[in-house]
PyMOL Python script that loads the backbone (N, CA, C, O; Angstrom):
from pymol import cmd

cmd.read_pdbstr("""\
ATOM      1  N   UNK A   1      93.987 105.480  59.357  1.00  0.00           N
ATOM      2  CA  UNK A   1      94.224 104.003  59.094  1.00  0.00           C
ATOM      3  C   UNK A   1      93.391 103.554  57.888  1.00  0.00           C
ATOM      4  O   UNK A   1      92.263 103.997  57.668  1.00  0.00           O
ATOM      5  N   UNK A   2      94.012 102.652  57.120  1.00  0.00           N
ATOM      6  CA  UNK A   2      93.360 102.142  55.901  1.00  0.00           C
ATOM      7  C   UNK A   2      93.243 100.640  56.103  1.00  0.00           C
ATOM      8  O   UNK A   2      94.160  99.963  56.568  1.00  0.00           O
ATOM      9  N   UNK A   3      92.000 100.128  55.709  1.00  0.00           N
ATOM     10  CA  UNK A   3      91.761  98.721  55.773  1.00  0.00           C
ATOM     11  C   UNK A   3      91.788  98.155  54.361  1.00  0.00           C
ATOM     12  O   UNK A   3      91.032  98.572  53.484  1.00  0.00           O
ATOM     13  N   UNK A   4      92.672  97.201  54.173  1.00  0.00           N
ATOM     14  CA  UNK A   4      92.772  96.489  52.946  1.00  0.00           C
ATOM     15  C   UNK A   4      91.884  95.238  53.034  1.00  0.00           C
ATOM     16  O   UNK A   4      91.973  94.519  54.029  1.00  0.00           O
ATOM     17  N   UNK A   5      91.004  94.937  52.009  1.00  0.00           N
ATOM     18  CA  UNK A   5      90.122  93.810  52.057  1.00  0.00           C
ATOM     19  C   UNK A   5      90.347  93.026  50.803  1.00  0.00           C
ATOM     20  O   UNK A   5      90.259  93.564  49.700  1.00  0.00           O
ATOM     21  N   UNK A   6      90.638  91.749  50.960  1.00  0.00           N
ATOM     22  CA  UNK A   6      90.810  90.809  49.823  1.00  0.00           C
ATOM     23  C   UNK A   6      90.009  89.591  50.018  1.00  0.00           C
ATOM     24  O   UNK A   6      90.125  88.951  51.063  1.00  0.00           O
ATOM     25  N   UNK A   7      89.185  89.215  49.062  1.00  0.00           N
ATOM     26  CA  UNK A   7      88.466  87.960  49.084  1.00  0.00           C
ATOM     27  C   UNK A   7      89.378  86.964  48.304  1.00  0.00           C
ATOM     28  O   UNK A   7      89.694  87.195  47.137  1.00  0.00           O
ATOM     29  N   UNK A   8      89.791  85.862  48.967  1.00  0.00           N
ATOM     30  CA  UNK A   8      90.646  84.936  48.424  1.00  0.00           C
ATOM     31  C   UNK A   8      89.975  83.601  48.114  1.00  0.00           C
ATOM     32  O   UNK A   8      89.624  82.861  49.032  1.00  0.00           O
ATOM     33  N   UNK A   9      89.794  83.288  46.844  1.00  0.00           N
ATOM     34  CA  UNK A   9      89.241  82.031  46.357  1.00  0.00           C
ATOM     35  C   UNK A   9      90.450  81.163  46.026  1.00  0.00           C
ATOM     36  O   UNK A   9      91.239  81.483  45.137  1.00  0.00           O
ATOM     37  N   UNK A  10      90.586  80.015  46.789  1.00  0.00           N
ATOM     38  CA  UNK A  10      91.643  79.136  46.656  1.00  0.00           C
ATOM     39  C   UNK A  10      91.297  77.979  45.759  1.00  0.00           C
ATOM     40  O   UNK A  10      90.179  77.467  45.818  1.00  0.00           O
ATOM     41  N   UNK A  11      92.238  77.548  44.916  1.00  0.00           N
ATOM     42  CA  UNK A  11      91.976  76.385  44.078  1.00  0.00           C
ATOM     43  C   UNK A  11      91.524  75.230  44.903  1.00  0.00           C
ATOM     44  O   UNK A  11      92.079  74.960  45.968  1.00  0.00           O
ATOM     45  N   UNK A  12      90.472  74.507  44.403  1.00  0.00           N
ATOM     46  CA  UNK A  12      89.863  73.441  45.122  1.00  0.00           C
ATOM     47  C   UNK A  12      90.916  72.420  45.620  1.00  0.00           C
ATOM     48  O   UNK A  12      91.748  71.917  44.864  1.00  0.00           O
ATOM     49  N   UNK A  13      90.826  72.153  46.918  1.00  0.00           N
ATOM     50  CA  UNK A  13      91.681  71.121  47.510  1.00  0.00           C
ATOM     51  C   UNK A  13      93.050  71.683  47.997  1.00  0.00           C
ATOM     52  O   UNK A  13      93.855  70.918  48.529  1.00  0.00           O
ATOM     53  N   UNK A  14      93.308  72.896  47.840  1.00  0.00           N
ATOM     54  CA  UNK A  14      94.570  73.463  48.223  1.00  0.00           C
ATOM     55  C   UNK A  14      94.591  74.328  49.482  1.00  0.00           C
ATOM     56  O   UNK A  14      95.596  74.967  49.796  1.00  0.00           O
ATOM     57  N   UNK A  15      93.449  74.336  50.206  1.00  0.00           N
ATOM     58  CA  UNK A  15      93.292  75.217  51.399  1.00  0.00           C
ATOM     59  C   UNK A  15      94.380  74.867  52.440  1.00  0.00           C
ATOM     60  O   UNK A  15      95.038  75.773  52.951  1.00  0.00           O
ATOM     61  N   UNK A  16      94.578  73.605  52.757  1.00  0.00           N
ATOM     62  CA  UNK A  16      95.566  73.246  53.779  1.00  0.00           C
ATOM     63  C   UNK A  16      96.952  73.714  53.447  1.00  0.00           C
ATOM     64  O   UNK A  16      97.652  74.234  54.316  1.00  0.00           O
ATOM     65  N   UNK A  17      97.373  73.541  52.199  1.00  0.00           N
ATOM     66  CA  UNK A  17      98.689  74.025  51.745  1.00  0.00           C
ATOM     67  C   UNK A  17      98.728  75.539  51.784  1.00  0.00           C
ATOM     68  O   UNK A  17      99.746  76.101  52.189  1.00  0.00           O
ATOM     69  N   UNK A  18      97.666  76.229  51.383  1.00  0.00           N
ATOM     70  CA  UNK A  18      97.632  77.655  51.404  1.00  0.00           C
ATOM     71  C   UNK A  18      97.765  78.129  52.872  1.00  0.00           C
ATOM     72  O   UNK A  18      98.487  79.093  53.124  1.00  0.00           O
ATOM     73  N   UNK A  19      97.143  77.531  53.769  1.00  0.00           N
ATOM     74  CA  UNK A  19      97.191  77.965  55.220  1.00  0.00           C
ATOM     75  C   UNK A  19      98.646  77.829  55.703  1.00  0.00           C
ATOM     76  O   UNK A  19      99.141  78.721  56.391  1.00  0.00           O
ATOM     77  N   UNK A  20      99.328  76.751  55.363  1.00  0.00           N
ATOM     78  CA  UNK A  20     100.724  76.557  55.750  1.00  0.00           C
ATOM     79  C   UNK A  20     101.574  77.695  55.236  1.00  0.00           C
ATOM     80  O   UNK A  20     102.323  78.320  55.987  1.00  0.00           O
ATOM     81  N   UNK A  21     101.445  77.968  53.898  1.00  0.00           N
ATOM     82  CA  UNK A  21     102.213  79.031  53.260  1.00  0.00           C
ATOM     83  C   UNK A  21     101.863  80.412  53.808  1.00  0.00           C
ATOM     84  O   UNK A  21     102.722  81.286  53.929  1.00  0.00           O
ATOM     85  N   UNK A  22     100.574  80.591  54.141  1.00  0.00           N
ATOM     86  CA  UNK A  22     100.200  81.876  54.750  1.00  0.00           C
ATOM     87  C   UNK A  22     100.844  82.108  56.050  1.00  0.00           C
ATOM     88  O   UNK A  22     101.163  83.258  56.354  1.00  0.00           O
ATOM     89  N   UNK A  23     101.064  81.127  56.844  1.00  0.00           N
ATOM     90  CA  UNK A  23     101.788  81.254  58.113  1.00  0.00           C
ATOM     91  C   UNK A  23     103.202  81.789  57.917  1.00  0.00           C
ATOM     92  O   UNK A  23     103.712  82.575  58.716  1.00  0.00           O
ATOM     93  N   UNK A  24     103.823  81.329  56.814  1.00  0.00           N
ATOM     94  CA  UNK A  24     105.171  81.854  56.496  1.00  0.00           C
ATOM     95  C   UNK A  24     105.042  83.304  55.928  1.00  0.00           C
ATOM     96  O   UNK A  24     105.847  84.176  56.255  1.00  0.00           O
ATOM     97  N   UNK A  25     104.066  83.524  55.116  1.00  0.00           N
ATOM     98  CA  UNK A  25     103.875  84.867  54.483  1.00  0.00           C
ATOM     99  C   UNK A  25     103.485  85.932  55.433  1.00  0.00           C
ATOM    100  O   UNK A  25     103.831  87.096  55.230  1.00  0.00           O
ATOM    101  N   UNK A  26     102.755  85.576  56.495  1.00  0.00           N
ATOM    102  CA  UNK A  26     102.291  86.638  57.417  1.00  0.00           C
ATOM    103  C   UNK A  26     103.503  87.271  58.166  1.00  0.00           C
ATOM    104  O   UNK A  26     103.409  88.417  58.606  1.00  0.00           O
ATOM    105  N   UNK A  27     104.619  86.547  58.312  1.00  0.00           N
ATOM    106  CA  UNK A  27     105.771  87.154  58.965  1.00  0.00           C
ATOM    107  C   UNK A  27     106.365  88.261  58.005  1.00  0.00           C
ATOM    108  O   UNK A  27     106.953  89.244  58.456  1.00  0.00           O
ATOM    109  N   UNK A  28     106.185  88.053  56.715  1.00  0.00           N
ATOM    110  CA  UNK A  28     106.663  89.085  55.759  1.00  0.00           C
ATOM    111  C   UNK A  28     105.848  90.346  55.895  1.00  0.00           C
ATOM    112  O   UNK A  28     106.394  91.426  56.119  1.00  0.00           O
ATOM    113  N   UNK A  29     104.518  90.214  55.758  1.00  0.00           N
ATOM    114  CA  UNK A  29     103.700  91.409  55.747  1.00  0.00           C
ATOM    115  C   UNK A  29     103.778  92.148  57.095  1.00  0.00           C
ATOM    116  O   UNK A  29     103.790  93.379  57.117  1.00  0.00           O
ATOM    117  N   UNK A  30     103.830  91.420  58.205  1.00  0.00           N
ATOM    118  CA  UNK A  30     103.828  92.046  59.536  1.00  0.00           C
ATOM    119  C   UNK A  30     105.133  92.785  59.808  1.00  0.00           C
ATOM    120  O   UNK A  30     105.230  93.551  60.767  1.00  0.00           O
ATOM    121  N   UNK A  31     106.112  92.558  58.980  1.00  0.00           N
ATOM    122  CA  UNK A  31     107.435  93.299  59.170  1.00  0.00           C
ATOM    123  C   UNK A  31     107.509  94.602  58.345  1.00  0.00           C
ATOM    124  O   UNK A  31     108.486  95.344  58.438  1.00  0.00           O
ATOM    125  N   UNK A  32     106.470  94.866  57.544  1.00  0.00           N
ATOM    126  CA  UNK A  32     106.563  96.023  56.669  1.00  0.00           C
ATOM    127  C   UNK A  32     106.212  97.324  57.336  1.00  0.00           C
ATOM    128  O   UNK A  32     105.405  97.382  58.263  1.00  0.00           O
ATOM    129  N   UNK A  33     106.840  98.365  56.838  1.00  0.00           N
ATOM    130  CA  UNK A  33     106.558  99.748  57.361  1.00  0.00           C
ATOM    131  C   UNK A  33     105.085 100.056  57.154  1.00  0.00           C
ATOM    132  O   UNK A  33     104.551  99.810  56.072  1.00  0.00           O
ATOM    133  N   UNK A  34     104.432 100.578  58.149  1.00  0.00           N
ATOM    134  CA  UNK A  34     103.077 101.023  58.030  1.00  0.00           C
ATOM    135  C   UNK A  34     102.088  99.940  58.344  1.00  0.00           C
ATOM    136  O   UNK A  34     100.900 100.239  58.465  1.00  0.00           O
ATOM    137  N   UNK A  35     102.497  98.697  58.485  1.00  0.00           N
ATOM    138  CA  UNK A  35     101.641  97.544  58.839  1.00  0.00           C
ATOM    139  C   UNK A  35     101.182  97.744  60.280  1.00  0.00           C
ATOM    140  O   UNK A  35     101.958  98.103  61.165  1.00  0.00           O
ATOM    141  N   UNK A  36      99.870  97.494  60.479  1.00  0.00           N
ATOM    142  CA  UNK A  36      99.299  97.603  61.855  1.00  0.00           C
ATOM    143  C   UNK A  36      98.880  96.185  62.344  1.00  0.00           C
ATOM    144  O   UNK A  36      99.323  95.723  63.396  1.00  0.00           O
ATOM    145  N   UNK A  37      98.030  95.526  61.561  1.00  0.00           N
ATOM    146  CA  UNK A  37      97.543  94.208  61.963  1.00  0.00           C
ATOM    147  C   UNK A  37      96.888  93.538  60.771  1.00  0.00           C
ATOM    148  O   UNK A  37      96.681  94.161  59.730  1.00  0.00           O
ATOM    149  N   UNK A  38      96.562  92.261  60.933  1.00  0.00           N
ATOM    150  CA  UNK A  38      95.851  91.507  59.919  1.00  0.00           C
ATOM    151  C   UNK A  38      95.085  90.368  60.488  1.00  0.00           C
ATOM    152  O   UNK A  38      95.419  89.863  61.559  1.00  0.00           O
ATOM    153  N   UNK A  39      94.046  89.944  59.785  1.00  0.00           N
ATOM    154  CA  UNK A  39      93.258  88.721  60.073  1.00  0.00           C
ATOM    155  C   UNK A  39      93.013  87.913  58.827  1.00  0.00           C
ATOM    156  O   UNK A  39      92.721  88.500  57.785  1.00  0.00           O
ATOM    157  N   UNK A  40      93.108  86.675  58.867  1.00  0.00           N
ATOM    158  CA  UNK A  40      92.707  85.802  57.777  1.00  0.00           C
ATOM    159  C   UNK A  40      91.537  84.955  58.305  1.00  0.00           C
ATOM    160  O   UNK A  40      91.701  84.216  59.276  1.00  0.00           O
ATOM    161  N   UNK A  41      90.396  85.055  57.692  1.00  0.00           N
ATOM    162  CA  UNK A  41      89.223  84.225  58.152  1.00  0.00           C
ATOM    163  C   UNK A  41      88.765  83.311  57.050  1.00  0.00           C
ATOM    164  O   UNK A  41      88.695  83.698  55.884  1.00  0.00           O
ATOM    165  N   UNK A  42      88.452  82.083  57.436  1.00  0.00           N
ATOM    166  CA  UNK A  42      87.950  81.072  56.485  1.00  0.00           C
ATOM    167  C   UNK A  42      86.430  81.112  56.421  1.00  0.00           C
ATOM    168  O   UNK A  42      85.758  81.131  57.453  1.00  0.00           O
ATOM    169  N   UNK A  43      85.873  81.125  55.161  1.00  0.00           N
ATOM    170  CA  UNK A  43      84.474  81.154  55.050  1.00  0.00           C
ATOM    171  C   UNK A  43      83.761  79.914  55.540  1.00  0.00           C
ATOM    172  O   UNK A  43      84.290  78.817  55.357  1.00  0.00           O
ATOM    173  N   UNK A  44      82.635  80.013  56.129  1.00  0.00           N
ATOM    174  CA  UNK A  44      81.924  78.912  56.680  1.00  0.00           C
ATOM    175  C   UNK A  44      81.111  78.237  55.536  1.00  0.00           C
ATOM    176  O   UNK A  44      81.080  77.012  55.419  1.00  0.00           O
ATOM    177  N   UNK A  45      80.469  79.066  54.716  1.00  0.00           N
ATOM    178  CA  UNK A  45      79.584  78.556  53.730  1.00  0.00           C
ATOM    179  C   UNK A  45      80.256  78.023  52.409  1.00  0.00           C
ATOM    180  O   UNK A  45      79.753  77.114  51.749  1.00  0.00           O
ATOM    181  N   UNK A  46      81.378  78.630  52.089  1.00  0.00           N
ATOM    182  CA  UNK A  46      82.054  78.306  50.804  1.00  0.00           C
ATOM    183  C   UNK A  46      83.392  77.672  51.156  1.00  0.00           C
ATOM    184  O   UNK A  46      84.228  78.275  51.829  1.00  0.00           O
ATOM    185  N   UNK A  47      83.574  76.444  50.687  1.00  0.00           N
ATOM    186  CA  UNK A  47      84.868  75.760  50.883  1.00  0.00           C
ATOM    187  C   UNK A  47      85.953  76.457  50.117  1.00  0.00           C
ATOM    188  O   UNK A  47      85.688  76.950  49.021  1.00  0.00           O
ATOM    189  N   UNK A  48      87.128  76.527  50.615  1.00  0.00           N
ATOM    190  CA  UNK A  48      88.290  77.130  49.928  1.00  0.00           C
ATOM    191  C   UNK A  48      88.174  78.602  49.668  1.00  0.00           C
ATOM    192  O   UNK A  48      88.747  79.119  48.709  1.00  0.00           O
ATOM    193  N   UNK A  49      87.435  79.286  50.516  1.00  0.00           N
ATOM    194  CA  UNK A  49      87.283  80.778  50.409  1.00  0.00           C
ATOM    195  C   UNK A  49      87.678  81.441  51.731  1.00  0.00           C
ATOM    196  O   UNK A  49      87.313  80.972  52.809  1.00  0.00           O
ATOM    197  N   UNK A  50      88.418  82.521  51.629  1.00  0.00           N
ATOM    198  CA  UNK A  50      88.921  83.266  52.785  1.00  0.00           C
ATOM    199  C   UNK A  50      88.718  84.787  52.548  1.00  0.00           C
ATOM    200  O   UNK A  50      88.531  85.270  51.431  1.00  0.00           O
ATOM    201  N   UNK A  51      88.770  85.468  53.656  1.00  0.00           N
ATOM    202  CA  UNK A  51      88.843  86.989  53.552  1.00  0.00           C
ATOM    203  C   UNK A  51      90.112  87.377  54.376  1.00  0.00           C
ATOM    204  O   UNK A  51      90.352  86.892  55.482  1.00  0.00           O
ATOM    205  N   UNK A  52      90.896  88.285  53.751  1.00  0.00           N
ATOM    206  CA  UNK A  52      92.096  88.798  54.362  1.00  0.00           C
ATOM    207  C   UNK A  52      91.860  90.273  54.629  1.00  0.00           C
ATOM    208  O   UNK A  52      91.554  91.044  53.719  1.00  0.00           O
ATOM    209  N   UNK A  53      92.011  90.660  55.914  1.00  0.00           N
ATOM    210  CA  UNK A  53      91.849  92.036  56.303  1.00  0.00           C
ATOM    211  C   UNK A  53      93.181  92.484  56.848  1.00  0.00           C
ATOM    212  O   UNK A  53      93.728  91.849  57.750  1.00  0.00           O
ATOM    213  N   UNK A  54      93.734  93.612  56.295  1.00  0.00           N
ATOM    214  CA  UNK A  54      94.993  94.117  56.780  1.00  0.00           C
ATOM    215  C   UNK A  54      94.825  95.610  57.060  1.00  0.00           C
ATOM    216  O   UNK A  54      94.317  96.352  56.220  1.00  0.00           O
ATOM    217  N   UNK A  55      95.235  96.025  58.196  1.00  0.00           N
ATOM    218  CA  UNK A  55      95.213  97.453  58.558  1.00  0.00           C
ATOM    219  C   UNK A  55      96.588  98.024  58.283  1.00  0.00           C
ATOM    220  O   UNK A  55      97.605  97.461  58.689  1.00  0.00           O
ATOM    221  N   UNK A  56      96.607  99.140  57.593  1.00  0.00           N
ATOM    222  CA  UNK A  56      97.817  99.866  57.243  1.00  0.00           C
ATOM    223  C   UNK A  56      97.689 101.308  57.776  1.00  0.00           C
ATOM    224  O   UNK A  56      96.580 101.829  57.895  1.00  0.00           O
ATOM    225  N   UNK A  57      98.809 101.937  58.091  1.00  0.00           N
ATOM    226  CA  UNK A  57      98.763 103.332  58.429  1.00  0.00           C
ATOM    227  C   UNK A  57      98.274 104.178  57.281  1.00  0.00           C
ATOM    228  O   UNK A  57      97.407 105.030  57.474  1.00  0.00           O
ATOM    229  N   UNK A  58      98.817 103.963  56.061  1.00  0.00           N
ATOM    230  CA  UNK A  58      98.382 104.715  54.882  1.00  0.00           C
ATOM    231  C   UNK A  58      98.183 103.854  53.693  1.00  0.00           C
ATOM    232  O   UNK A  58      98.669 102.724  53.668  1.00  0.00           O
ATOM    233  N   UNK A  59      97.507 104.322  52.729  1.00  0.00           N
ATOM    234  CA  UNK A  59      97.298 103.637  51.490  1.00  0.00           C
ATOM    235  C   UNK A  59      98.690 103.372  50.803  1.00  0.00           C
ATOM    236  O   UNK A  59      98.924 102.308  50.230  1.00  0.00           O
ATOM    237  N   UNK A  60      99.555 104.351  50.889  1.00  0.00           N
ATOM    238  CA  UNK A  60     100.857 104.243  50.249  1.00  0.00           C
ATOM    239  C   UNK A  60     101.706 103.147  50.918  1.00  0.00           C
ATOM    240  O   UNK A  60     102.491 102.476  50.248  1.00  0.00           O
ATOM    241  N   UNK A  61     101.544 102.967  52.240  1.00  0.00           N
ATOM    242  CA  UNK A  61     102.285 101.865  52.883  1.00  0.00           C
ATOM    243  C   UNK A  61     101.969 100.533  52.251  1.00  0.00           C
ATOM    244  O   UNK A  61     102.843  99.673  52.150  1.00  0.00           O
ATOM    245  N   UNK A  62     100.738 100.347  51.824  1.00  0.00           N
ATOM    246  CA  UNK A  62     100.430  99.059  51.143  1.00  0.00           C
ATOM    247  C   UNK A  62     100.746  99.068  49.635  1.00  0.00           C
ATOM    248  O   UNK A  62     101.447  98.183  49.143  1.00  0.00           O
ATOM    249  N   UNK A  63     100.242 100.042  48.925  1.00  0.00           N
ATOM    250  CA  UNK A  63     100.378 100.137  47.459  1.00  0.00           C
ATOM    251  C   UNK A  63     101.790 100.318  47.000  1.00  0.00           C
ATOM    252  O   UNK A  63     102.195  99.730  45.997  1.00  0.00           O
ATOM    253  N   UNK A  64     102.558 101.121  47.711  1.00  0.00           N
ATOM    254  CA  UNK A  64     103.945 101.435  47.271  1.00  0.00           C
ATOM    255  C   UNK A  64     104.968 100.665  48.156  1.00  0.00           C
ATOM    256  O   UNK A  64     105.773  99.865  47.681  1.00  0.00           O
ATOM    257  N   UNK A  65     104.876 100.967  49.475  1.00  0.00           N
ATOM    258  CA  UNK A  65     105.816 100.353  50.428  1.00  0.00           C
ATOM    259  C   UNK A  65     105.902  98.829  50.343  1.00  0.00           C
ATOM    260  O   UNK A  65     106.985  98.247  50.271  1.00  0.00           O
ATOM    261  N   UNK A  66     104.715  98.204  50.354  1.00  0.00           N
ATOM    262  CA  UNK A  66     104.691  96.716  50.341  1.00  0.00           C
ATOM    263  C   UNK A  66     104.771  96.204  48.916  1.00  0.00           C
ATOM    264  O   UNK A  66     105.654  95.413  48.586  1.00  0.00           O
ATOM    265  N   UNK A  67     103.845  96.654  48.064  1.00  0.00           N
ATOM    266  CA  UNK A  67     103.731  96.013  46.752  1.00  0.00           C
ATOM    267  C   UNK A  67     104.936  96.291  45.852  1.00  0.00           C
ATOM    268  O   UNK A  67     105.110  95.574  44.867  1.00  0.00           O
ATOM    269  N   UNK A  68     105.738  97.244  46.122  1.00  0.00           N
ATOM    270  CA  UNK A  68     106.911  97.508  45.269  1.00  0.00           C
ATOM    271  C   UNK A  68     108.178  97.038  45.961  1.00  0.00           C
ATOM    272  O   UNK A  68     109.282  97.376  45.533  1.00  0.00           O
ATOM    273  N   UNK A  69     108.031  96.269  47.016  1.00  0.00           N
ATOM    274  CA  UNK A  69     109.185  95.871  47.809  1.00  0.00           C
ATOM    275  C   UNK A  69     109.715  94.493  47.329  1.00  0.00           C
ATOM    276  O   UNK A  69     109.021  93.736  46.651  1.00  0.00           O
ATOM    277  N   UNK A  70     110.946  94.218  47.708  1.00  0.00           N
ATOM    278  CA  UNK A  70     111.499  92.879  47.489  1.00  0.00           C
ATOM    279  C   UNK A  70     110.734  91.840  48.289  1.00  0.00           C
ATOM    280  O   UNK A  70     110.569  90.720  47.806  1.00  0.00           O
ATOM    281  N   UNK A  71     110.256  92.154  49.496  1.00  0.00           N
ATOM    282  CA  UNK A  71     109.482  91.178  50.285  1.00  0.00           C
ATOM    283  C   UNK A  71     108.200  90.805  49.587  1.00  0.00           C
ATOM    284  O   UNK A  71     107.743  89.675  49.759  1.00  0.00           O
ATOM    285  N   UNK A  72     107.580  91.688  48.800  1.00  0.00           N
ATOM    286  CA  UNK A  72     106.397  91.379  48.076  1.00  0.00           C
ATOM    287  C   UNK A  72     106.580  90.239  47.108  1.00  0.00           C
ATOM    288  O   UNK A  72     105.677  89.433  46.887  1.00  0.00           O
ATOM    289  N   UNK A  73     107.799  90.182  46.517  1.00  0.00           N
ATOM    290  CA  UNK A  73     108.092  89.120  45.524  1.00  0.00           C
ATOM    291  C   UNK A  73     108.092  87.759  46.282  1.00  0.00           C
ATOM    292  O   UNK A  73     107.641  86.762  45.718  1.00  0.00           O
ATOM    293  N   UNK A  74     108.557  87.700  47.463  1.00  0.00           N
ATOM    294  CA  UNK A  74     108.508  86.447  48.238  1.00  0.00           C
ATOM    295  C   UNK A  74     107.043  86.098  48.652  1.00  0.00           C
ATOM    296  O   UNK A  74     106.647  84.932  48.650  1.00  0.00           O
ATOM    297  N   UNK A  75     106.265  87.138  49.003  1.00  0.00           N
ATOM    298  CA  UNK A  75     104.814  86.991  49.326  1.00  0.00           C
ATOM    299  C   UNK A  75     104.147  86.342  48.087  1.00  0.00           C
ATOM    300  O   UNK A  75     103.425  85.355  48.224  1.00  0.00           O
ATOM    301  N   UNK A  76     104.389  86.896  46.886  1.00  0.00           N
ATOM    302  CA  UNK A  76     103.744  86.412  45.712  1.00  0.00           C
ATOM    303  C   UNK A  76     104.206  84.950  45.433  1.00  0.00           C
ATOM    304  O   UNK A  76     103.386  84.130  45.018  1.00  0.00           O
ATOM    305  N   UNK A  77     105.427  84.631  45.641  1.00  0.00           N
ATOM    306  CA  UNK A  77     105.911  83.266  45.455  1.00  0.00           C
ATOM    307  C   UNK A  77     105.194  82.263  46.364  1.00  0.00           C
ATOM    308  O   UNK A  77     104.860  81.152  45.950  1.00  0.00           O
ATOM    309  N   UNK A  78     104.973  82.671  47.576  1.00  0.00           N
ATOM    310  CA  UNK A  78     104.349  81.826  48.594  1.00  0.00           C
ATOM    311  C   UNK A  78     102.859  81.592  48.292  1.00  0.00           C
ATOM    312  O   UNK A  78     102.348  80.486  48.468  1.00  0.00           O
ATOM    313  N   UNK A  79     102.151  82.684  47.820  1.00  0.00           N
ATOM    314  CA  UNK A  79     100.687  82.646  47.840  1.00  0.00           C
ATOM    315  C   UNK A  79      99.990  82.753  46.477  1.00  0.00           C
ATOM    316  O   UNK A  79      98.957  82.111  46.289  1.00  0.00           O
ATOM    317  N   UNK A  80     100.491  83.509  45.548  1.00  0.00           N
ATOM    318  CA  UNK A  80      99.690  83.882  44.401  1.00  0.00           C
ATOM    319  C   UNK A  80      99.279  82.652  43.524  1.00  0.00           C
ATOM    320  O   UNK A  80      98.278  82.712  42.810  1.00  0.00           O
ATOM    321  N   UNK A  81     100.059  81.548  43.587  1.00  0.00           N
ATOM    322  CA  UNK A  81      99.638  80.368  42.744  1.00  0.00           C
ATOM    323  C   UNK A  81      98.466  79.607  43.298  1.00  0.00           C
ATOM    324  O   UNK A  81      97.993  78.670  42.654  1.00  0.00           O
ATOM    325  N   UNK A  82      97.974  79.968  44.469  1.00  0.00           N
ATOM    326  CA  UNK A  82      96.776  79.349  45.043  1.00  0.00           C
ATOM    327  C   UNK A  82      95.439  79.965  44.609  1.00  0.00           C
ATOM    328  O   UNK A  82      94.397  79.324  44.749  1.00  0.00           O
ATOM    329  N   UNK A  83      95.453  81.185  44.091  1.00  0.00           N
ATOM    330  CA  UNK A  83      94.264  81.959  43.821  1.00  0.00           C
ATOM    331  C   UNK A  83      93.616  81.616  42.473  1.00  0.00           C
ATOM    332  O   UNK A  83      94.276  81.529  41.438  1.00  0.00           O
ATOM    333  N   UNK A  84      92.281  81.423  42.539  1.00  0.00           N
ATOM    334  CA  UNK A  84      91.542  81.247  41.310  1.00  0.00           C
ATOM    335  C   UNK A  84      90.099  81.672  41.474  1.00  0.00           C
ATOM    336  O   UNK A  84      89.322  80.938  42.085  1.00  0.00           O
ATOM    337  N   UNK A  85      89.700  82.836  40.952  1.00  0.00           N
ATOM    338  CA  UNK A  85      90.517  83.790  40.178  1.00  0.00           C
ATOM    339  C   UNK A  85      91.352  84.631  41.127  1.00  0.00           C
ATOM    340  O   UNK A  85      91.220  84.567  42.350  1.00  0.00           O
ATOM    341  N   UNK A  86      92.234  85.436  40.494  1.00  0.00           N
ATOM    342  CA  UNK A  86      93.089  86.326  41.282  1.00  0.00           C
ATOM    343  C   UNK A  86      92.173  87.326  42.061  1.00  0.00           C
ATOM    344  O   UNK A  86      91.220  87.858  41.491  1.00  0.00           O
ATOM    345  N   UNK A  87      92.461  87.565  43.313  1.00  0.00           N
ATOM    346  CA  UNK A  87      91.577  88.358  44.161  1.00  0.00           C
ATOM    347  C   UNK A  87      91.562  89.823  43.766  1.00  0.00           C
ATOM    348  O   UNK A  87      92.562  90.367  43.296  1.00  0.00           O
ATOM    349  N   UNK A  88      90.449  90.429  43.957  1.00  0.00           N
ATOM    350  CA  UNK A  88      90.264  91.897  43.882  1.00  0.00           C
ATOM    351  C   UNK A  88      90.599  92.406  45.268  1.00  0.00           C
ATOM    352  O   UNK A  88      90.110  91.850  46.252  1.00  0.00           O
ATOM    353  N   UNK A  89      91.432  93.463  45.387  1.00  0.00           N
ATOM    354  CA  UNK A  89      91.781  94.085  46.629  1.00  0.00           C
ATOM    355  C   UNK A  89      91.147  95.521  46.655  1.00  0.00           C
ATOM    356  O   UNK A  89      91.253  96.293  45.702  1.00  0.00           O
ATOM    357  N   UNK A  90      90.503  95.813  47.773  1.00  0.00           N
ATOM    358  CA  UNK A  90      89.932  97.095  47.947  1.00  0.00           C
ATOM    359  C   UNK A  90      90.425  97.756  49.258  1.00  0.00           C
ATOM    360  O   UNK A  90      90.902  97.075  50.166  1.00  0.00           O
ATOM    361  N   UNK A  91      90.307  99.006  49.327  1.00  0.00           N
ATOM    362  CA  UNK A  91      90.763  99.710  50.558  1.00  0.00           C
ATOM    363  C   UNK A  91      89.663 100.544  51.137  1.00  0.00           C
ATOM    364  O   UNK A  91      88.868 101.104  50.381  1.00  0.00           O
ATOM    365  N   UNK A  92      89.576 100.655  52.411  1.00  0.00           N
ATOM    366  CA  UNK A  92      88.489 101.339  53.137  1.00  0.00           C
ATOM    367  C   UNK A  92      89.141 102.266  54.182  1.00  0.00           C
ATOM    368  O   UNK A  92      90.226 102.011  54.704  1.00  0.00           O
ATOM    369  N   UNK A  93      88.409 103.350  54.447  1.00  0.00           N
ATOM    370  CA  UNK A  93      88.947 104.264  55.496  1.00  0.00           C
ATOM    371  C   UNK A  93      87.830 104.470  56.535  1.00  0.00           C
ATOM    372  O   UNK A  93      88.023 105.192  57.513  1.00  0.00           O
TER     373      UNK A  93
END
""", "prot")
cmd.dss("prot")
cmd.show_as("cartoon", "prot")
cmd.util.cbc("prot")
cmd.orient("prot")
């Protein structure tokens, strides 16, 4: 199992809208091959900051199966305009 970790810094004042869009986007990611589970947690100390944790069966399921899919384009449309700066994504085993 691979854990994807992304720190998401949301543009100031857009957290509520981000959370609404994330509810739509999580149905996309949860339908992908190799997806196991995910959690989105809001930071207590820093306003408009989140951590996204996604468990995948393999690194390829995330990097190739998801990121090169048509569904990823929809994910990007829903979420990527909220990030400032764009998040760094790391993987752990």
